[in-house]
C-alpha positions in Angstrom: -6.8 11.2 7.5 -3.3 10.8 6.2 -1.7 13.6 4.2 -1.8 12.8 0.5 1.3 11.3 -1.1 2.1 9.5 2.2 3.9 6.2 2.2 4.9 4.4 5.4 5.7 0.9 6.4 7.2 0.6 2.9 9.2 -2.5 4.0 5.9 -4.3 4.3 4.5 -3.2 1.0 4.9 -5.2 -2.3 4.0 -3.7 -5.7 3.8 -5.9 -8.7 5.3 -5.3 -12.1 3.7 -2.9 -14.6 1.6 -1.3 -11.8 0.7 2.4 -12.1 0.1 4.5 -9.0 -1.4 7.9 -9.6 -0.6 11.2 -7.9 -1.6 12.0 -4.3 -2.0 8.3 -3.3 -1.5 7.3 0.4 -0.1 3.8 1.0 0.5 2.5 4.5 1.3 -0.7 6.2 0.7 -0.4 9.9 -0.9 2.4 11.9 2.1 4.7 12.3 5.7 5.1 10.9 8.2 2.7 12.4 5.6 0.2 13.6 6.7 -3.5 13.5 4.0 -5.5 11.6 3.0 -9.1 12.3 3.2 -10.3 8.7 5.3 -9.5 5.7 4.0 -8.3 3.3 1.1 -6.5 4.9 0.0 -4.9 1.6 0.4 -6.8 -1.6 -0.5 -5.0 -4.9 -0.5 -7.4 -7.9 0.8 -7.0 -11.4 -0.8 -4.6 -13.9 -2.9 -2.8 -11.3 -3.9 0.9 -11.7 -4.4 2.9 -8.5 -6.1 6.2 -9.3 -5.0 9.6 -8.0 -6.2 10.5 -4.5 -6.7 6.8 -3.5 -5.8 5.6 -0.1 -4.7 2.0 0.8 -4.1 1.1 4.4 -3.7 -2.2 6.2 -3.0 -2.7 9.9 -2.4 -6.3 10.9 -3.9 -8.3 8.1 -2.5 -9.2 4.7 -4.3 -7.3 2.0 -4.1 -8.1 -1.7 -5.1 -6.2 -4.8 -5.1 -8.2 -8.0 -5.7 -7.3 -11.6 -8.4 -9.5 -13.2 
């Protein structure tokens, strides 16, 4: 498990406008810091998304998308 409030692979993470990310959230693109990923972005979080505290979002080699509905 990753330490909370961890972000790595940030160059491969896109966050949309008006998105709120709660405390102690772990975001990661790739399996370890410094990893070169196959796609860009690896994690795409849409506009007006709320990610609650303590959540974890991780993607390894696929493109992942979270969209507000």
